[in-house]
C-alpha angles and dihedrals in degrees: 000000000000092000091049091050092049093052090047091054092047091050091051092049092047091051091050090050091050091052090048092050090047091053090048092050091050090049091052092047092049090047091052093048092047091051088054092051091048089060098040108029114116143138088273091080113097092188142346113218122196126184096198119077093206093051090043091058092046093049092047090053091046095048090046089059099048105024110014091173090065099051093099090057091066107095131186111229110217105164121120094236111091110261095232090053094044093057096035090243093136091054090053091047090052090051092047094061095050119092097225122070119184121219122218091246092058097261121115145205126228113206119195124180120203133171092261104038149338117258120201117188123194121210132180091223110168093353111102099156129254130278117338096328121148120264089235090059092049091051092047093051090049092050092048091052090043097055092055091051092043092057090046091051092046090056095039094049092037092230118183144170120043113357120189118199115202100196122181108275115258122198099204118077093213090059091051089051091050091053093046091050091050090050093051091047092051091050094056092085092052111104093200112089111255135183123197128198121204125251110298127212090277094055093252128135114212121198138167127215125189110256109223100166141344118307121256091255093053090046098049101032139053128206116278108263092210098055096023090237094302095113090223139070131192114275121246088249091056091050090052091060091046087055089053092053091048090050090054091050093049092047091055090050092053092052094216093310094118101103094094096038126106113218124200122187118200112197143151114280092243091056091045090052093052093043091055095046127022094015096042090127089061090054091051090052092048090053089049087063101038107019126238112353129208106217116209117194112212120184091195094063120090116251091243094049129084138167129209114199116192116192 
C-alpha cells in the first residue's frame, strides 16, 4: 500500500510538472512569434492566419497593443487540412532551400551560399526571345525579371553579408542602368539595410545586406553527412587510382614477401563495379603488386573509403 501511494504521488507530481513545462513552452513560442510580428507587422498584410487557438489569442492581444487597426486581420484557422499545405507554404519552403529558381520566362537563377559570400548566377535557360528580337533585348528582359526574383529570394531566404550577382552581360550602358534602377527599386521594400555597388569591369553587381540571423537554408537544413557539406565526393575512378597507390605502398612494405599472402579488398559497390569493368587495367596492375585479390563489396562503406587486409 505504501509503495502504491508513493507511486501515485510521484505520478501526480510528474503530471503537474509536465503541465507546467507545457505552459512554459507555449509562453516561449508565443513570445518568439510576437517578436517576429513586432519586426514585420505592417499595413501590407492582408490577413494573419494562425492554427493554434492559444497563439491566436496571444497574437490578437499583442497586435491590439501595437497596431489596433490590424486586429481584425488576425484570423483563426480551423480547417482540418494543415495550414502550410492549404496555403502552399510548404511548397514555397521546399523551393526556397533548392539552389535553382526558375523564372517565368524560362530563365533561371542559381543561388549558392558559402562561408564568405552568397553567389547568385542568372542564366537565360529556355528563354531565347520572341520573333526576330535582338539578343541584347532578350538578355535585358531576362535580367530585369531576374532582379525582381533575386530580391524576393534574398528576403525569403533571409540572405545576408556579401551577395554577388552575376547577371548576364549587357553591352549597352543604358540597359545596365535600367537593370540597376530596377534592382534599387525592388530593394526599397526590404527592411534590412542594403548597399549596392554598380556593375564592375567583370559585369558583376556586388551588394551587402545586414545579417540579422541565420539564413533559411542554414536554419532548416544540416550539412550532408555523406559528403560533409562539400556537395561532391571523389568519383569511383579516382578511388581506383588511390587503390593503386596504396597497393604500391603495401608492396614496398612486404619487401617481395607477398607470394604466400592472401589479400582481401573491401570497397564500396560502385567502386567495385568500376574496378571490374572500365578500370580493369588498374585491377590487373594492383594484382601485379599484391597477387590475386579477393574483392568484397560492402554497401555500408563510404565510396571514398577502402580497406586492404593482408593475411
